[in-house]
PyMOL Python script that loads the backbone (N, CA, C, O; Angstrom):
from pymol import cmd

cmd.read_pdbstr("""\
ATOM      1  N   MET A   1     -12.022  68.796 187.569  1.00  0.00           N
ATOM      2  CA  MET A   1     -12.462  70.039 186.979  1.00  0.00           C
ATOM      3  C   MET A   1     -13.573  70.623 187.844  1.00  0.00           C
ATOM      4  O   MET A   1     -14.506  69.912 188.215  1.00  0.00           O
ATOM      5  N   SER A   2     -13.486  71.869 188.158  1.00  0.00           N
ATOM      6  CA  SER A   2     -14.552  72.465 188.942  1.00  0.00           C
ATOM      7  C   SER A   2     -15.761  72.720 188.057  1.00  0.00           C
ATOM      8  O   SER A   2     -15.668  72.762 186.831  1.00  0.00           O
ATOM      9  N   LYS A   3     -16.899  72.889 188.721  1.00  0.00           N
ATOM     10  CA  LYS A   3     -18.123  73.120 187.952  1.00  0.00           C
ATOM     11  C   LYS A   3     -18.056  74.424 187.167  1.00  0.00           C
ATOM     12  O   LYS A   3     -18.765  74.600 186.176  1.00  0.00           O
ATOM     13  N   LYS A   4     -17.198  75.336 187.618  1.00  0.00           N
ATOM     14  CA  LYS A   4     -17.075  76.620 186.934  1.00  0.00           C
ATOM     15  C   LYS A   4     -16.138  76.533 185.733  1.00  0.00           C
ATOM     16  O   LYS A   4     -16.125  77.426 184.886  1.00  0.00           O
ATOM     17  N   SER A   5     -15.346  75.443 185.658  1.00  0.00           N
ATOM     18  CA  SER A   5     -14.409  75.291 184.547  1.00  0.00           C
ATOM     19  C   SER A   5     -15.157  75.131 183.235  1.00  0.00           C
ATOM     20  O   SER A   5     -16.214  74.504 183.177  1.00  0.00           O
ATOM     21  N   GLN A   6     -14.596  75.702 182.195  1.00  0.00           N
ATOM     22  CA  GLN A   6     -15.182  75.539 180.872  1.00  0.00           C
ATOM     23  C   GLN A   6     -14.707  74.207 180.304  1.00  0.00           C
ATOM     24  O   GLN A   6     -13.524  73.877 180.393  1.00  0.00           O
ATOM     25  N   LYS A   7     -15.627  73.444 179.721  1.00  0.00           N
ATOM     26  CA  LYS A   7     -15.277  72.155 179.134  1.00  0.00           C
ATOM     27  C   LYS A   7     -14.728  72.381 177.743  1.00  0.00           C
ATOM     28  O   LYS A   7     -15.246  73.205 176.989  1.00  0.00           O
ATOM     29  N   VAL A   8     -13.678  71.651 177.400  1.00  0.00           N
ATOM     30  CA  VAL A   8     -13.018  71.784 176.114  1.00  0.00           C
ATOM     31  C   VAL A   8     -13.762  70.954 175.083  1.00  0.00           C
ATOM     32  O   VAL A   8     -14.046  69.780 175.321  1.00  0.00           O
ATOM     33  N   SER A   9     -14.081  71.546 173.943  1.00  0.00           N
ATOM     34  CA  SER A   9     -14.837  70.886 172.884  1.00  0.00           C
ATOM     35  C   SER A   9     -13.915  70.552 171.721  1.00  0.00           C
ATOM     36  O   SER A   9     -12.992  71.305 171.412  1.00  0.00           O
ATOM     37  N   PHE A  10     -14.179  69.392 171.064  1.00  0.00           N
ATOM     38  CA  PHE A  10     -13.371  68.955 169.931  1.00  0.00           C
ATOM     39  C   PHE A  10     -14.218  68.819 168.681  1.00  0.00           C
ATOM     40  O   PHE A  10     -14.077  67.838 167.952  1.00  0.00           O
ATOM     41  N   CYS A  11     -15.082  69.763 168.417  1.00  0.00           N
ATOM     42  CA  CYS A  11     -15.923  69.673 167.227  1.00  0.00           C
ATOM     43  C   CYS A  11     -16.275  71.080 166.767  1.00  0.00           C
ATOM     44  O   CYS A  11     -15.916  72.078 167.392  1.00  0.00           O
ATOM     45  N   GLY A  12     -16.989  71.120 165.653  1.00  0.00           N
ATOM     46  CA  GLY A  12     -17.448  72.397 165.130  1.00  0.00           C
ATOM     47  C   GLY A  12     -18.651  72.889 165.917  1.00  0.00           C
ATOM     48  O   GLY A  12     -18.992  72.328 166.959  1.00  0.00           O
ATOM     49  N   PRO A  13     -19.283  73.922 165.426  1.00  0.00           N
ATOM     50  CA  PRO A  13     -20.456  74.467 166.114  1.00  0.00           C
ATOM     51  C   PRO A  13     -21.535  73.405 166.329  1.00  0.00           C
ATOM     52  O   PRO A  13     -21.864  72.646 165.417  1.00  0.00           O
ATOM     53  N   VAL A  14     -22.073  73.364 167.528  1.00  0.00           N
ATOM     54  CA  VAL A  14     -23.081  72.370 167.899  1.00  0.00           C
ATOM     55  C   VAL A  14     -24.367  72.563 167.101  1.00  0.00           C
ATOM     56  O   VAL A  14     -25.095  71.600 166.860  1.00  0.00           O
ATOM     57  N   ASP A  15     -24.651  73.794 166.689  1.00  0.00           N
ATOM     58  CA  ASP A  15     -25.906  74.053 165.984  1.00  0.00           C
ATOM     59  C   ASP A  15     -25.951  73.407 164.603  1.00  0.00           C
ATOM     60  O   ASP A  15     -27.001  73.436 163.962  1.00  0.00           O
ATOM     61  N   ARG A  16     -24.875  72.836 164.130  1.00  0.00           N
ATOM     62  CA  ARG A  16     -24.864  72.153 162.839  1.00  0.00           C
ATOM     63  C   ARG A  16     -25.367  70.720 162.955  1.00  0.00           C
ATOM     64  O   ARG A  16     -25.431  70.008 161.953  1.00  0.00           O
ATOM     65  N   GLY A  17     -25.723  70.288 164.159  1.00  0.00           N
ATOM     66  CA  GLY A  17     -26.227  68.932 164.347  1.00  0.00           C
ATOM     67  C   GLY A  17     -25.130  67.880 164.388  1.00  0.00           C
ATOM     68  O   GLY A  17     -25.416  66.686 164.296  1.00  0.00           O
ATOM     69  N   MET A  18     -23.884  68.305 164.524  1.00  0.00           N
ATOM     70  CA  MET A  18     -22.772  67.359 164.569  1.00  0.00           C
ATOM     71  C   MET A  18     -22.640  66.795 165.972  1.00  0.00           C
ATOM     72  O   MET A  18     -22.926  67.480 166.955  1.00  0.00           O
ATOM     73  N   SER A  19     -22.198  65.524 166.065  1.00  0.00           N
ATOM     74  CA  SER A  19     -21.905  65.010 167.390  1.00  0.00           C
ATOM     75  C   SER A  19     -20.633  65.690 167.870  1.00  0.00           C
ATOM     76  O   SER A  19     -19.862  66.228 167.075  1.00  0.00           O
ATOM     77  N   CYS A  20     -20.430  65.659 169.157  1.00  0.00           N
ATOM     78  CA  CYS A  20     -19.352  66.461 169.709  1.00  0.00           C
ATOM     79  C   CYS A  20     -18.636  65.706 170.816  1.00  0.00           C
ATOM     80  O   CYS A  20     -19.275  65.070 171.654  1.00  0.00           O
ATOM     81  N   CYS A  21     -17.324  65.773 170.820  1.00  0.00           N
ATOM     82  CA  CYS A  21     -16.520  65.217 171.902  1.00  0.00           C
ATOM     83  C   CYS A  21     -16.033  66.374 172.752  1.00  0.00           C
ATOM     84  O   CYS A  21     -15.700  67.441 172.237  1.00  0.00           O
ATOM     85  N   LYS A  22     -15.993  66.155 174.064  1.00  0.00           N
ATOM     86  CA  LYS A  22     -15.453  67.184 174.943  1.00  0.00           C
ATOM     87  C   LYS A  22     -14.892  66.547 176.197  1.00  0.00           C
ATOM     88  O   LYS A  22     -15.284  65.444 176.580  1.00  0.00           O
ATOM     89  N   VAL A  23     -13.983  67.242 176.822  1.00  0.00           N
ATOM     90  CA  VAL A  23     -13.427  66.776 178.079  1.00  0.00           C
ATOM     91  C   VAL A  23     -14.474  67.051 179.150  1.00  0.00           C
ATOM     92  O   VAL A  23     -14.757  68.205 179.471  1.00  0.00           O
ATOM     93  N   GLU A  24     -15.043  65.991 179.696  1.00  0.00           N
ATOM     94  CA  GLU A  24     -16.082  66.126 180.708  1.00  0.00           C
ATOM     95  C   GLU A  24     -15.496  66.276 182.104  1.00  0.00           C
ATOM     96  O   GLU A  24     -16.051  66.975 182.952  1.00  0.00           O
ATOM     97  N   SER A  25     -14.373  65.615 182.330  1.00  0.00           N
ATOM     98  CA  SER A  25     -13.824  65.569 183.669  1.00  0.00           C
ATOM     99  C   SER A  25     -12.404  65.021 183.602  1.00  0.00           C
ATOM    100  O   SER A  25     -12.030  64.374 182.624  1.00  0.00           O
ATOM    101  N   ILE A  26     -11.632  65.275 184.617  1.00  0.00           N
ATOM    102  CA  ILE A  26     -10.325  64.664 184.789  1.00  0.00           C
ATOM    103  C   ILE A  26     -10.460  63.715 185.973  1.00  0.00           C
ATOM    104  O   ILE A  26     -10.885  64.127 187.052  1.00  0.00           O
ATOM    105  N   VAL A  27     -10.101  62.445 185.778  1.00  0.00           N
ATOM    106  CA  VAL A  27     -10.189  61.469 186.867  1.00  0.00           C
ATOM    107  C   VAL A  27      -8.790  60.969 187.190  1.00  0.00           C
ATOM    108  O   VAL A  27      -7.896  60.993 186.344  1.00  0.00           O
ATOM    109  N   SER A  28      -8.615  60.521 188.411  1.00  0.00           N
ATOM    110  CA  SER A  28      -7.338  59.978 188.862  1.00  0.00           C
ATOM    111  C   SER A  28      -7.449  58.471 189.007  1.00  0.00           C
ATOM    112  O   SER A  28      -8.520  57.938 189.299  1.00  0.00           O
ATOM    113  N   VAL A  29      -6.336  57.795 188.800  1.00  0.00           N
ATOM    114  CA  VAL A  29      -6.258  56.355 189.006  1.00  0.00           C
ATOM    115  C   VAL A  29      -5.554  56.136 190.338  1.00  0.00           C
ATOM    116  O   VAL A  29      -4.478  56.683 190.579  1.00  0.00           O
ATOM    117  N   ASP A  30      -6.177  55.320 191.211  1.00  0.00           N
ATOM    118  CA  ASP A  30      -5.560  55.070 192.516  1.00  0.00           C
ATOM    119  C   ASP A  30      -4.539  53.935 192.422  1.00  0.00           C
ATOM    120  O   ASP A  30      -4.329  53.367 191.350  1.00  0.00           O
ATOM    121  N   GLU A  31      -3.914  53.615 193.543  1.00  0.00           N
ATOM    122  CA  GLU A  31      -2.853  52.606 193.547  1.00  0.00           C
ATOM    123  C   GLU A  31      -3.341  51.210 193.176  1.00  0.00           C
ATOM    124  O   GLU A  31      -2.531  50.356 192.819  1.00  0.00           O
ATOM    125  N   ARG A  32      -4.654  50.959 193.252  1.00  0.00           N
ATOM    126  CA  ARG A  32      -5.216  49.669 192.842  1.00  0.00           C
ATOM    127  C   ARG A  32      -5.687  49.687 191.383  1.00  0.00           C
ATOM    128  O   ARG A  32      -6.238  48.697 190.903  1.00  0.00           O
ATOM    129  N   GLY A  33      -5.477  50.797 190.680  1.00  0.00           N
ATOM    130  CA  GLY A  33      -5.864  50.899 189.279  1.00  0.00           C
ATOM    131  C   GLY A  33      -7.315  51.286 189.086  1.00  0.00           C
ATOM    132  O   GLY A  33      -7.841  51.174 187.979  1.00  0.00           O
ATOM    133  N   GLN A  34      -7.966  51.738 190.135  1.00  0.00           N
ATOM    134  CA  GLN A  34      -9.380  52.098 190.053  1.00  0.00           C
ATOM    135  C   GLN A  34      -9.545  53.597 189.865  1.00  0.00           C
ATOM    136  O   GLN A  34      -8.710  54.395 190.290  1.00  0.00           O
ATOM    137  N   MET A  35     -10.655  53.959 189.212  1.00  0.00           N
ATOM    138  CA  MET A  35     -11.006  55.364 189.055  1.00  0.00           C
ATOM    139  C   MET A  35     -12.496  55.532 189.292  1.00  0.00           C
ATOM    140  O   MET A  35     -13.259  54.571 189.198  1.00  0.00           O
ATOM    141  N   VAL A  36     -12.901  56.730 189.591  1.00  0.00           N
ATOM    142  CA  VAL A  36     -14.300  57.030 189.871  1.00  0.00           C
ATOM    143  C   VAL A  36     -14.815  57.997 188.814  1.00  0.00           C
ATOM    144  O   VAL A  36     -14.205  59.033 188.551  1.00  0.00           O
ATOM    145  N   LEU A  37     -15.953  57.642 188.211  1.00  0.00           N
ATOM    146  CA  LEU A  37     -16.618  58.577 187.313  1.00  0.00           C
ATOM    147  C   LEU A  37     -17.444  59.533 188.179  1.00  0.00           C
ATOM    148  O   LEU A  37     -18.232  59.079 189.010  1.00  0.00           O
ATOM    149  N   PRO A  38     -17.281  60.821 188.001  1.00  0.00           N
ATOM    150  CA  PRO A  38     -18.013  61.781 188.831  1.00  0.00           C
ATOM    151  C   PRO A  38     -19.532  61.585 188.715  1.00  0.00           C
ATOM    152  O   PRO A  38     -20.048  61.235 187.653  1.00  0.00           O
ATOM    153  N   LYS A  39     -20.231  61.819 189.829  1.00  0.00           N
ATOM    154  CA  LYS A  39     -21.671  61.598 189.888  1.00  0.00           C
ATOM    155  C   LYS A  39     -22.427  62.399 188.839  1.00  0.00           C
ATOM    156  O   LYS A  39     -23.343  61.869 188.209  1.00  0.00           O
ATOM    157  N   ASP A  40     -22.068  63.657 188.638  1.00  0.00           N
ATOM    158  CA  ASP A  40     -22.794  64.457 187.642  1.00  0.00           C
ATOM    159  C   ASP A  40     -22.639  63.874 186.238  1.00  0.00           C
ATOM    160  O   ASP A  40     -23.571  63.948 185.437  1.00  0.00           O
ATOM    161  N   LEU A  41     -21.475  63.294 185.926  1.00  0.00           N
ATOM    162  CA  LEU A  41     -21.267  62.653 184.631  1.00  0.00           C
ATOM    163  C   LEU A  41     -22.063  61.350 184.540  1.00  0.00           C
ATOM    164  O   LEU A  41     -22.683  61.078 183.512  1.00  0.00           O
ATOM    165  N   ARG A  42     -22.053  60.536 185.615  1.00  0.00           N
ATOM    166  CA  ARG A  42     -22.856  59.302 185.620  1.00  0.00           C
ATOM    167  C   ARG A  42     -24.329  59.628 185.426  1.00  0.00           C
ATOM    168  O   ARG A  42     -25.024  58.946 184.673  1.00  0.00           O
ATOM    169  N   ASP A  43     -24.803  60.659 186.096  1.00  0.00           N
ATOM    170  CA  ASP A  43     -26.213  61.053 185.949  1.00  0.00           C
ATOM    171  C   ASP A  43     -26.503  61.492 184.516  1.00  0.00           C
ATOM    172  O   ASP A  43     -27.508  61.082 183.935  1.00  0.00           O
ATOM    173  N   LYS A  44     -25.646  62.308 183.954  1.00  0.00           N
ATOM    174  CA  LYS A  44     -25.836  62.819 182.595  1.00  0.00           C
ATOM    175  C   LYS A  44     -25.827  61.676 181.573  1.00  0.00           C
ATOM    176  O   LYS A  44     -26.592  61.702 180.609  1.00  0.00           O
ATOM    177  N   ALA A  45     -24.957  60.669 181.783  1.00  0.00           N
ATOM    178  CA  ALA A  45     -24.841  59.534 180.869  1.00  0.00           C
ATOM    179  C   ALA A  45     -25.807  58.401 181.232  1.00  0.00           C
ATOM    180  O   ALA A  45     -25.841  57.366 180.566  1.00  0.00           O
ATOM    181  N   LYS A  46     -26.583  58.608 182.284  1.00  0.00           N
ATOM    182  CA  LYS A  46     -27.535  57.597 182.768  1.00  0.00           C
ATOM    183  C   LYS A  46     -26.848  56.265 183.046  1.00  0.00           C
ATOM    184  O   LYS A  46     -27.353  55.201 182.687  1.00  0.00           O
ATOM    185  N   ILE A  47     -25.679  56.344 183.696  1.00  0.00           N
ATOM    186  CA  ILE A  47     -24.942  55.150 184.107  1.00  0.00           C
ATOM    187  C   ILE A  47     -25.362  54.842 185.537  1.00  0.00           C
ATOM    188  O   ILE A  47     -25.226  55.677 186.432  1.00  0.00           O
ATOM    189  N   ARG A  48     -25.869  53.646 185.736  1.00  0.00           N
ATOM    190  CA  ARG A  48     -26.371  53.216 187.047  1.00  0.00           C
ATOM    191  C   ARG A  48     -25.548  52.034 187.555  1.00  0.00           C
ATOM    192  O   ARG A  48     -24.848  51.378 186.783  1.00  0.00           O
ATOM    193  N   ALA A  49     -25.637  51.771 188.845  1.00  0.00           N
ATOM    194  CA  ALA A  49     -24.967  50.612 189.440  1.00  0.00           C
ATOM    195  C   ALA A  49     -25.405  49.356 188.701  1.00  0.00           C
ATOM    196  O   ALA A  49     -26.595  49.159 188.456  1.00  0.00           O
ATOM    197  N   GLY A  50     -24.457  48.516 188.351  1.00  0.00           N
ATOM    198  CA  GLY A  50     -24.757  47.274 187.639  1.00  0.00           C
ATOM    199  C   GLY A  50     -24.698  47.384 186.129  1.00  0.00           C
ATOM    200  O   GLY A  50     -24.681  46.358 185.448  1.00  0.00           O
ATOM    201  N   ASP A  51     -24.665  48.603 185.572  1.00  0.00           N
ATOM    202  CA  ASP A  51     -24.543  48.772 184.123  1.00  0.00           C
ATOM    203  C   ASP A  51     -23.201  48.211 183.658  1.00  0.00           C
ATOM    204  O   ASP A  51     -22.213  48.251 184.392  1.00  0.00           O
ATOM    205  N   LYS A  52     -23.178  47.695 182.445  1.00  0.00           N
ATOM    206  CA  LYS A  52     -21.953  47.172 181.849  1.00  0.00           C
ATOM    207  C   LYS A  52     -21.434  48.181 180.832  1.00  0.00           C
ATOM    208  O   LYS A  52     -22.197  48.712 180.025  1.00  0.00           O
ATOM    209  N   LEU A  53     -20.134  48.437 180.878  1.00  0.00           N
ATOM    210  CA  LEU A  53     -19.477  49.349 179.949  1.00  0.00           C
ATOM    211  C   LEU A  53     -18.368  48.602 179.226  1.00  0.00           C
ATOM    212  O   LEU A  53     -17.588  47.891 179.860  1.00  0.00           O
ATOM    213  N   ALA A  54     -18.287  48.751 177.922  1.00  0.00           N
ATOM    214  CA  ALA A  54     -17.199  48.169 177.141  1.00  0.00           C
ATOM    215  C   ALA A  54     -16.079  49.201 177.075  1.00  0.00           C
ATOM    216  O   ALA A  54     -16.320  50.376 176.798  1.00  0.00           O
ATOM    217  N   LEU A  55     -14.866  48.756 177.330  1.00  0.00           N
ATOM    218  CA  LEU A  55     -13.700  49.628 177.244  1.00  0.00           C
ATOM    219  C   LEU A  55     -13.022  49.359 175.901  1.00  0.00           C
ATOM    220  O   LEU A  55     -12.538  48.255 175.651  1.00  0.00           O
ATOM    221  N   ILE A  56     -12.991  50.372 175.046  1.00  0.00           N
ATOM    222  CA  ILE A  56     -12.425  50.274 173.712  1.00  0.00           C
ATOM    223  C   ILE A  56     -11.126  51.073 173.694  1.00  0.00           C
ATOM    224  O   ILE A  56     -11.089  52.222 174.132  1.00  0.00           O
ATOM    225  N   SER A  57     -10.061  50.457 173.185  1.00  0.00           N
ATOM    226  CA  SER A  57      -8.779  51.172 173.123  1.00  0.00           C
ATOM    227  C   SER A  57      -8.444  51.517 171.679  1.00  0.00           C
ATOM    228  O   SER A  57      -8.870  50.835 170.747  1.00  0.00           O
ATOM    229  N   TRP A  58      -7.687  52.569 171.511  1.00  0.00           N
ATOM    230  CA  TRP A  58      -7.217  53.009 170.208  1.00  0.00           C
ATOM    231  C   TRP A  58      -5.692  52.988 170.248  1.00  0.00           C
ATOM    232  O   TRP A  58      -5.069  53.702 171.033  1.00  0.00           O
ATOM    233  N   ASP A  59      -5.115  52.173 169.406  1.00  0.00           N
ATOM    234  CA  ASP A  59      -3.671  51.997 169.341  1.00  0.00           C
ATOM    235  C   ASP A  59      -3.106  52.929 168.284  1.00  0.00           C
ATOM    236  O   ASP A  59      -3.589  52.960 167.153  1.00  0.00           O
ATOM    237  N   LYS A  60      -2.101  53.675 168.646  1.00  0.00           N
ATOM    238  CA  LYS A  60      -1.448  54.583 167.702  1.00  0.00           C
ATOM    239  C   LYS A  60       0.054  54.358 167.807  1.00  0.00           C
ATOM    240  O   LYS A  60       0.662  54.592 168.851  1.00  0.00           O
ATOM    241  N   GLU A  61       0.635  53.903 166.715  1.00  0.00           N
ATOM    242  CA  GLU A  61       2.078  53.658 166.653  1.00  0.00           C
ATOM    243  C   GLU A  61       2.542  52.709 167.759  1.00  0.00           C
ATOM    244  O   GLU A  61       3.584  52.922 168.378  1.00  0.00           O
ATOM    245  N   GLY A  62       1.741  51.643 168.001  1.00  0.00           N
ATOM    246  CA  GLY A  62       2.115  50.615 168.962  1.00  0.00           C
ATOM    247  C   GLY A  62       1.846  50.952 170.416  1.00  0.00           C
ATOM    248  O   GLY A  62       2.219  50.188 171.305  1.00  0.00           O
ATOM    249  N   GLU A  63       1.207  52.079 170.671  1.00  0.00           N
ATOM    250  CA  GLU A  63       0.916  52.488 172.043  1.00  0.00           C
ATOM    251  C   GLU A  63      -0.552  52.892 172.143  1.00  0.00           C
ATOM    252  O   GLU A  63      -1.082  53.566 171.261  1.00  0.00           O
ATOM    253  N   ILE A  64      -1.194  52.476 173.219  1.00  0.00           N
ATOM    254  CA  ILE A  64      -2.590  52.878 173.409  1.00  0.00           C
ATOM    255  C   ILE A  64      -2.611  54.358 173.773  1.00  0.00           C
ATOM    256  O   ILE A  64      -1.988  54.784 174.745  1.00  0.00           O
ATOM    257  N   CYS A  65      -3.338  55.128 172.973  1.00  0.00           N
ATOM    258  CA  CYS A  65      -3.390  56.571 173.217  1.00  0.00           C
ATOM    259  C   CYS A  65      -4.755  57.022 173.726  1.00  0.00           C
ATOM    260  O   CYS A  65      -4.861  58.050 174.394  1.00  0.00           O
ATOM    261  N   CYS A  66      -5.801  56.256 173.413  1.00  0.00           N
ATOM    262  CA  CYS A  66      -7.149  56.674 173.801  1.00  0.00           C
ATOM    263  C   CYS A  66      -7.934  55.483 174.316  1.00  0.00           C
ATOM    264  O   CYS A  66      -7.772  54.361 173.836  1.00  0.00           O
ATOM    265  N   LEU A  67      -8.778  55.736 175.287  1.00  0.00           N
ATOM    266  CA  LEU A  67      -9.691  54.736 175.819  1.00  0.00           C
ATOM    267  C   LEU A  67     -11.094  55.313 175.765  1.00  0.00           C
ATOM    268  O   LEU A  67     -11.314  56.467 176.131  1.00  0.00           O
ATOM    269  N   TYR A  68     -12.048  54.501 175.303  1.00  0.00           N
ATOM    270  CA  TYR A  68     -13.434  54.929 175.207  1.00  0.00           C
ATOM    271  C   TYR A  68     -14.289  53.982 176.038  1.00  0.00           C
ATOM    272  O   TYR A  68     -14.028  52.780 176.073  1.00  0.00           O
ATOM    273  N   LEU A  69     -15.293  54.506 176.697  1.00  0.00           N
ATOM    274  CA  LEU A  69     -16.283  53.696 177.398  1.00  0.00           C
ATOM    275  C   LEU A  69     -17.596  53.784 176.640  1.00  0.00           C
ATOM    276  O   LEU A  69     -18.077  54.878 176.344  1.00  0.00           O
ATOM    277  N   ILE A  70     -18.176  52.629 176.325  1.00  0.00           N
ATOM    278  CA  ILE A  70     -19.458  52.579 175.626  1.00  0.00           C
ATOM    279  C   ILE A  70     -20.372  51.641 176.396  1.00  0.00           C
ATOM    280  O   ILE A  70     -19.973  50.530 176.743  1.00  0.00           O
ATOM    281  N   LYS A  71     -21.589  52.080 176.663  1.00  0.00           N
ATOM    282  CA  LYS A  71     -22.551  51.181 177.297  1.00  0.00           C
ATOM    283  C   LYS A  71     -22.723  49.968 176.386  1.00  0.00           C
ATOM    284  O   LYS A  71     -22.888  50.116 175.175  1.00  0.00           O
ATOM    285  N   THR A  72     -22.685  48.775 176.966  1.00  0.00           N
ATOM    286  CA  THR A  72     -22.772  47.563 176.141  1.00  0.00           C
ATOM    287  C   THR A  72     -24.083  47.514 175.370  1.00  0.00           C
ATOM    288  O   THR A  72     -24.134  46.928 174.288  1.00  0.00           O
ATOM    289  N   GLU A  73     -25.133  48.109 175.895  1.00  0.00           N
ATOM    290  CA  GLU A  73     -26.415  48.112 175.180  1.00  0.00           C
ATOM    291  C   GLU A  73     -26.331  48.893 173.870  1.00  0.00           C
ATOM    292  O   GLU A  73     -27.136  48.673 172.965  1.00  0.00           O
ATOM    293  N   HIS A  74     -25.359  49.806 173.762  1.00  0.00           N
ATOM    294  CA  HIS A  74     -25.167  50.584 172.536  1.00  0.00           C
ATOM    295  C   HIS A  74     -24.040  50.034 171.668  1.00  0.00           C
ATOM    296  O   HIS A  74     -23.873  50.458 170.524  1.00  0.00           O
ATOM    297  N   LEU A  75     -23.271  49.098 172.201  1.00  0.00           N
ATOM    298  CA  LEU A  75     -22.127  48.569 171.469  1.00  0.00           C
ATOM    299  C   LEU A  75     -22.553  47.838 170.201  1.00  0.00           C
ATOM    300  O   LEU A  75     -21.913  47.990 169.160  1.00  0.00           O
ATOM    301  N   ALA A  76     -23.610  47.053 170.270  1.00  0.00           N
ATOM    302  CA  ALA A  76     -24.068  46.308 169.088  1.00  0.00           C
ATOM    303  C   ALA A  76     -24.407  47.261 167.945  1.00  0.00           C
ATOM    304  O   ALA A  76     -24.108  46.967 166.787  1.00  0.00           O
ATOM    305  N   ASP A  77     -25.025  48.392 168.254  1.00  0.00           N
ATOM    306  CA  ASP A  77     -25.346  49.375 167.218  1.00  0.00           C
ATOM    307  C   ASP A  77     -24.079  49.929 166.572  1.00  0.00           C
ATOM    308  O   ASP A  77     -24.031  50.111 165.356  1.00  0.00           O
ATOM    309  N   ARG A  78     -23.052  50.197 167.380  1.00  0.00           N
ATOM    310  CA  ARG A  78     -21.789  50.722 166.848  1.00  0.00           C
ATOM    311  C   ARG A  78     -21.124  49.685 165.940  1.00  0.00           C
ATOM    312  O   ARG A  78     -20.584  50.032 164.889  1.00  0.00           O
ATOM    313  N   VAL A  79     -21.165  48.412 166.346  1.00  0.00           N
ATOM    314  CA  VAL A  79     -20.570  47.354 165.529  1.00  0.00           C
ATOM    315  C   VAL A  79     -21.313  47.249 164.204  1.00  0.00           C
ATOM    316  O   VAL A  79     -20.686  47.114 163.153  1.00  0.00           O
ATOM    317  N   LYS A  80     -22.653  47.309 164.240  1.00  0.00           N
ATOM    318  CA  LYS A  80     -23.437  47.256 163.003  1.00  0.00           C
ATOM    319  C   LYS A  80     -23.099  48.434 162.098  1.00  0.00           C
ATOM    320  O   LYS A  80     -22.966  48.269 160.885  1.00  0.00           O
ATOM    321  N   ASP A  81     -22.959  49.627 162.685  1.00  0.00           N
ATOM    322  CA  ASP A  81     -22.595  50.809 161.896  1.00  0.00           C
ATOM    323  C   ASP A  81     -21.245  50.615 161.223  1.00  0.00           C
ATOM    324  O   ASP A  81     -21.052  51.011 160.074  1.00  0.00           O
ATOM    325  N   PHE A  82     -20.314  50.004 161.946  1.00  0.00           N
ATOM    326  CA  PHE A  82     -18.971  49.812 161.435  1.00  0.00           C
ATOM    327  C   PHE A  82     -18.908  48.696 160.389  1.00  0.00           C
ATOM    328  O   PHE A  82     -18.306  48.860 159.328  1.00  0.00           O
ATOM    329  N   LEU A  83     -19.533  47.569 160.699  1.00  0.00           N
ATOM    330  CA  LEU A  83     -19.458  46.395 159.806  1.00  0.00           C
ATOM    331  C   LEU A  83     -20.484  46.392 158.680  1.00  0.00           C
ATOM    332  O   LEU A  83     -20.277  45.731 157.662  1.00  0.00           O
ATOM    333  N   GLY A  84     -21.583  47.116 158.843  1.00  0.00           N
ATOM    334  CA  GLY A  84     -22.665  47.117 157.858  1.00  0.00           C
ATOM    335  C   GLY A  84     -22.185  47.366 156.430  1.00  0.00           C
ATOM    336  O   GLY A  84     -22.503  46.573 155.544  1.00  0.00           O
ATOM    337  N   PRO A  85     -21.435  48.432 156.173  1.00  0.00           N
ATOM    338  CA  PRO A  85     -20.978  48.680 154.804  1.00  0.00           C
ATOM    339  C   PRO A  85     -20.092  47.558 154.258  1.00  0.00           C
ATOM    340  O   PRO A  85     -20.152  47.254 153.066  1.00  0.00           O
ATOM    341  N   MET A  86     -19.270  46.938 155.115  1.00  0.00           N
ATOM    342  CA  MET A  86     -18.403  45.848 154.665  1.00  0.00           C
ATOM    343  C   MET A  86     -19.233  44.608 154.333  1.00  0.00           C
ATOM    344  O   MET A  86     -18.917  43.892 153.383  1.00  0.00           O
ATOM    345  N   MET A  87     -20.289  44.347 155.102  1.00  0.00           N
ATOM    346  CA  MET A  87     -21.118  43.166 154.881  1.00  0.00           C
ATOM    347  C   MET A  87     -21.892  43.283 153.571  1.00  0.00           C
ATOM    348  O   MET A  87     -22.163  42.269 152.927  1.00  0.00           O
ATOM    349  N   LYS A  88     -22.247  44.484 153.172  1.00  0.00           N
ATOM    350  CA  LYS A  88     -22.974  44.686 151.910  1.00  0.00           C
ATOM    351  C   LYS A  88     -22.112  44.330 150.708  1.00  0.00           C
ATOM    352  O   LYS A  88     -22.615  43.899 149.671  1.00  0.00           O
ATOM    353  N   GLU A  89     -20.795  44.517 150.865  1.00  0.00           N
ATOM    354  CA  GLU A  89     -19.865  44.217 149.774  1.00  0.00           C
ATOM    355  C   GLU A  89     -19.624  42.727 149.608  1.00  0.00           C
ATOM    356  O   GLU A  89     -19.206  42.292 148.534  1.00  0.00           O
ATOM    357  N   VAL A  90     -19.876  41.933 150.644  1.00  0.00           N
ATOM    358  CA  VAL A  90     -19.589  40.485 150.605  1.00  0.00           C
ATOM    359  C   VAL A  90     -20.639  39.736 149.873  1.00  0.00           C
ATOM    360  O   VAL A  90     -20.552  38.515 149.747  1.00  0.00           O
TER     361      VAL A  90
END
""", "prot")
cmd.dss("prot")
cmd.show_as("cartoon", "prot")
cmd.util.cbc("prot")
cmd.orient("prot")
């Protein structure tokens, strides 16, 4: 995507304080299965050399349709958010 391209948003108005998903970039996979995250995106996400990212997949009807990258330092918080309500019921 060129810098002049408009990024596609998947949420309501940002001024409502809602989190927002958007297409940041289109990346290609090379013949070895590798891809490069663009530098401007790495800078914006504060991803540095040596950082660990968890790859989370979403299965829909037996096929992986979505892949998410989450910094491992934030993964524990997401797990607590997800499991917290279930643990209160136990």
